[in-house]
KEFI-97428 format. One record per atom (N, C-alpha, C): x negated, y negated, z negated; residue number from 0; residue in three letters. Coordinates in steps of 0.001 Angstrom, whole numbers, plus 500000, padded with zeros to 6 digits. Atoms other than C-alpha are relative to their C-alpha. Layout:
BEGIN
NODE     xx     yy     zz   k   r
NODE      X      Y      Z NUM ALA
...
! end
This chain:
BEGIN
NODE     xx     yy     zz   k   r
NODE 500484 500329 498673   0 MET
NODE 901118 945932 788469   0 MET
NODE 499512 498550 500020   0 MET
NODE 500468 501387 499884   1 PRO
NODE 899068 942857 789289   1 PRO
NODE 500929 499193 500904   1 PRO
NODE 499148 500880 499198   2 ARG
NODE 901017 939908 790631   2 ARG
NODE 499234 499510 501218   2 ARG
NODE 500693 500489 498803   3 PRO
NODE 900211 938805 794185   3 PRO
NODE 499663 498514 499846   3 PRO
NODE 500420 501398 500034   4 VAL
NODE 898329 935541 794541   4 VAL
NODE 500695 499270 501148   4 VAL
NODE 499297 500776 498971   5 THR
NODE 900435 932974 796378   5 THR
NODE 499668 498529 499849   5 THR
NODE 500218 501439 500049   6 GLY
NODE 900111 929315 797204   6 GLY
NODE 498548 499612 500203   6 GLY
NODE 501349 500535 499830   7 ARG
NODE 897063 927115 797331   7 ARG
NODE 499141 500309 498790   7 ARG
NODE 500881 499805 501151   8 PRO
NODE 894021 927721 795183   8 PRO
NODE 500012 498746 499122   8 PRO
NODE 499957 501099 500963   9 ARG
NODE 893960 925562 792056   9 ARG
NODE 498704 499196 500042   9 ARG
NODE 501157 500891 500077  10 VAL
NODE 891641 922549 791937  10 VAL
NODE 499639 499866 498530  10 VAL
NODE 500429 500100 501393  11 GLU
NODE 889566 922341 788761  11 GLU
NODE 500444 498672 499396  11 GLU
NODE 499536 501204 500687  12 ASP
NODE 890862 919847 786197  12 ASP
NODE 498920 498926 499965  12 ASP
NODE 501101 500970 500051  13 ARG
NODE 887450 918205 785962  13 ARG
NODE 499911 499209 501298  13 ARG
NODE 500031 500689 498717  14 GLN
NODE 887531 917380 789685  14 GLN
NODE 501112 498957 500068  14 GLN
NODE 498853 500901 499945  15 VAL
NODE 890974 915804 789342  15 VAL
NODE 499760 498779 499114  15 VAL
NODE 500252 501112 500918  16 VAL
NODE 890013 913697 786319  16 VAL
NODE 498896 499100 500558  16 VAL
NODE 501061 500809 499401  17 ASN
NODE 886796 912571 788015  17 ASN
NODE 500528 499181 501179  17 ASN
NODE 499398 500746 498899  18 GLY
NODE 888837 911561 791057  18 GLY
NODE 500822 498827 499497  18 GLY
NODE 499199 501087 500574  19 MET
NODE 891239 909502 788912  19 MET
NODE 499094 498893 499466  19 MET
NODE 500915 500991 500578  20 VAL
NODE 888409 907789 787051  20 VAL
NODE 499249 499265 501106  20 VAL
NODE 500715 500618 498890  21 GLY
NODE 886514 907167 790265  21 GLY
NODE 500845 498983 500749  21 GLY
NODE 499119 500938 499300  22 GLU
NODE 889502 905501 791900  22 GLU
NODE 500234 498766 499160  22 GLU
NODE 499727 501138 500879  23 ILE
NODE 890271 903323 788911  23 ILE
NODE 498750 499128 499856  23 ILE
NODE 501254 500738 500212  24 ARG
NODE 886632 902345 788440  24 ARG
NODE 499589 499198 501228  24 ARG
NODE 500482 500665 498796  25 THR
NODE 885852 901466 792059  25 THR
NODE 501085 499244 500743  25 THR
NODE 498914 500665 499289  26 GLY
NODE 889283 900404 793306  26 GLY
NODE 500150 500468 501438  26 GLY
NODE 499922 499462 498644  27 VAL
NODE 888847 902499 796437  27 VAL
NODE 501406 500564 500245  27 VAL
NODE 498707 499427 499639  28 SER
NODE 891950 903653 798282  28 SER
NODE 500016 501489 499649  28 SER
NODE 499890 498587 500356  29 TRP
NODE 893258 907056 797171  29 TRP
NODE 499563 500890 501147  29 TRP
NODE 500318 499157 498845  30 ARG
NODE 892855 908428 800664  30 ARG
NODE 498514 499984 500344  30 ARG
NODE 501432 500085 499737  31 ASP
NODE 889191 907383 800695  31 ASP
NODE 499154 500657 498913  31 ASP
NODE 500762 499298 501033  32 LEU
NODE 888213 909457 797641  32 LEU
NODE 499101 501044 500652  32 LEU
NODE 500882 498963 499444  33 PRO
NODE 885223 911722 798333  33 PRO
NODE 500637 501388 499858  33 PRO
NODE 499423 498654 500005  34 GLU
NODE 886136 915326 799105  34 GLU
NODE 499600 500815 498783  34 GLU
NODE 500435 499244 501180  35 ARG
NODE 884214 916515 796054  35 ARG
NODE 501005 499903 498855  35 ARG
NODE 498966 500150 501025  36 HIS
NODE 887180 915314 793959  36 HIS
NODE 501269 500772 500341  36 HIS
NODE 498825 499245 499590  37 GLY
NODE 889589 917577 795781  37 GLY
NODE 500935 499133 500832  37 GLY
NODE 499051 500767 499194  38 PRO
NODE 892643 916454 797740  38 PRO
NODE 500416 498708 499289  38 PRO
NODE 499677 501283 500614  39 TRP
NODE 893505 912770 797158  39 TRP
NODE 501355 500035 499307  39 TRP
NODE 498656 499971 500583  40 LYS
NODE 897147 913562 796432  40 LYS
NODE 500021 500721 498650  40 LYS
NODE 500091 499293 501273  41 THR
NODE 896176 915939 793620  41 THR
NODE 499570 499042 498887  41 THR
NODE 500440 500976 500994  42 ALA
NODE 894404 913078 791829  42 ALA
NODE 501024 498885 499828  42 ALA
NODE 499042 501105 500037  43 TYR
NODE 897112 910526 792669  43 TYR
NODE 501285 500340 499252  43 TYR
NODE 498686 499616 500522  44 THR
NODE 900216 912445 791561  44 THR
NODE 500157 499801 498487  44 THR
NODE 499801 500213 501435  45 PRO
NODE 899621 912419 787759  45 PRO
NODE 500071 498536 499589  45 PRO
NODE 499998 501411 500352  46 LEU
NODE 899065 908647 787766  46 LEU
NODE 501129 499213 500666  46 LEU
NODE 498960 500692 499263  47 ARG
NODE 901949 907775 790070  47 ARG
NODE 501048 499326 499118  47 ARG
NODE 499000 500668 500844  48 PRO
NODE 904514 907109 787317  48 PRO
NODE 499431 498793 499254  48 PRO
NODE 500602 501110 500740  49 LEU
NODE 902055 904773 785548  49 LEU
NODE 499797 498774 500869  49 LEU
NODE 500278 501112 499090  50 ARG
NODE 901490 902628 788636  50 ARG
NODE 501257 499354 500554  50 ARG
NODE 498761 500538 499428  51 ALA
NODE 905144 901980 789506  51 ALA
NODE 500456 498736 499345  51 ALA
! end
């Protein structure tokens, strides 16, 4: 049987990486990332331990 789809749809990895690079390159606030990079928190979370 197929498993039911639950939760939020996955954001493409390329969008997330582009969001991280874009923030680091421009210095813009995470919350001001363009929507084309997906949710700001999705791009921020992997880098959070490195910025502490």
